C-alpha positions, 0 to 999 in steps of 0.5 A, spaced: 603 582 325 600 582 318 594 581 321 594 586 327 597 590 321 591 590 316 586 590 322 590 596 323 588 599 315 581 597 316 582 591 313 578 585 314 583 579 315 580 572 315 586 567 316 586 560 314 590 555 319 587 548 320 590 547 328 587 554 329 579 556 331 582 563 331 588 566 332 587 575 335 580 573 336 579 573 328 575 567 326 580 561 321 578 557 316 581 550 316 582 551 308 581 556 303 575 552 301 572 554 307 572 561 307 563 564 306 566 572 303 569 574 295 577 574 296 581 581 293 587 578 296 591 572 299 597 573 304 601 567 303 606 564 308 606 557 307 614 554 304 613 552 297 613 545 299 605 546 302 603 552 297 604 546 292 598 542 295 593 549 295 595 551 287 587 548 286 585 552 293 588 558 291 586 557 284 578 556 286 578 560 290 578 566 284 583 572 288 584 577 285 590 578 287 596 574 291 602 575 295 608 571 296 612 574 302 619 573 304 620 564 303 613 562 300 615 564 293 614 559 287 615 559 279 611 554 279 604 556 282 605 563 279 606 561 273 599 556 274 596 564 276 596 568 272 594 562 267 588 563 270 589 570 271 590 571 277 595 578 279 600 575 282 607 579 286 613 577 290 613 582 295 612 584 304 605 585 307 608 587 313 612 592 308 607 594 303 603 596 308 609 600 312 609 603 305 601 604 304 603 601 297 597 595 300 592 597 296 596 599 289 
């Protein structure tokens, strides 16, 4: 749903999922390290137990911000990202998009 909403609002989502080659016609990457473009925002939909295994990849991706959607929040990971100068927000991407707050 978030990918479609992002597309509808003119954003270019880059899905990451090791199980799929594409999602709704958009090429999917197996991990953050495989993405060949600069990442502005990472919107997270995985549980904290999975997220903690991705912390270094999140840092290496150097996004401008990371949005932790409900259920994906992690104080530990948030603190690490913020220490690296990466902005963190606990919010729902769909709500941000529907209220014109995504770009804020």
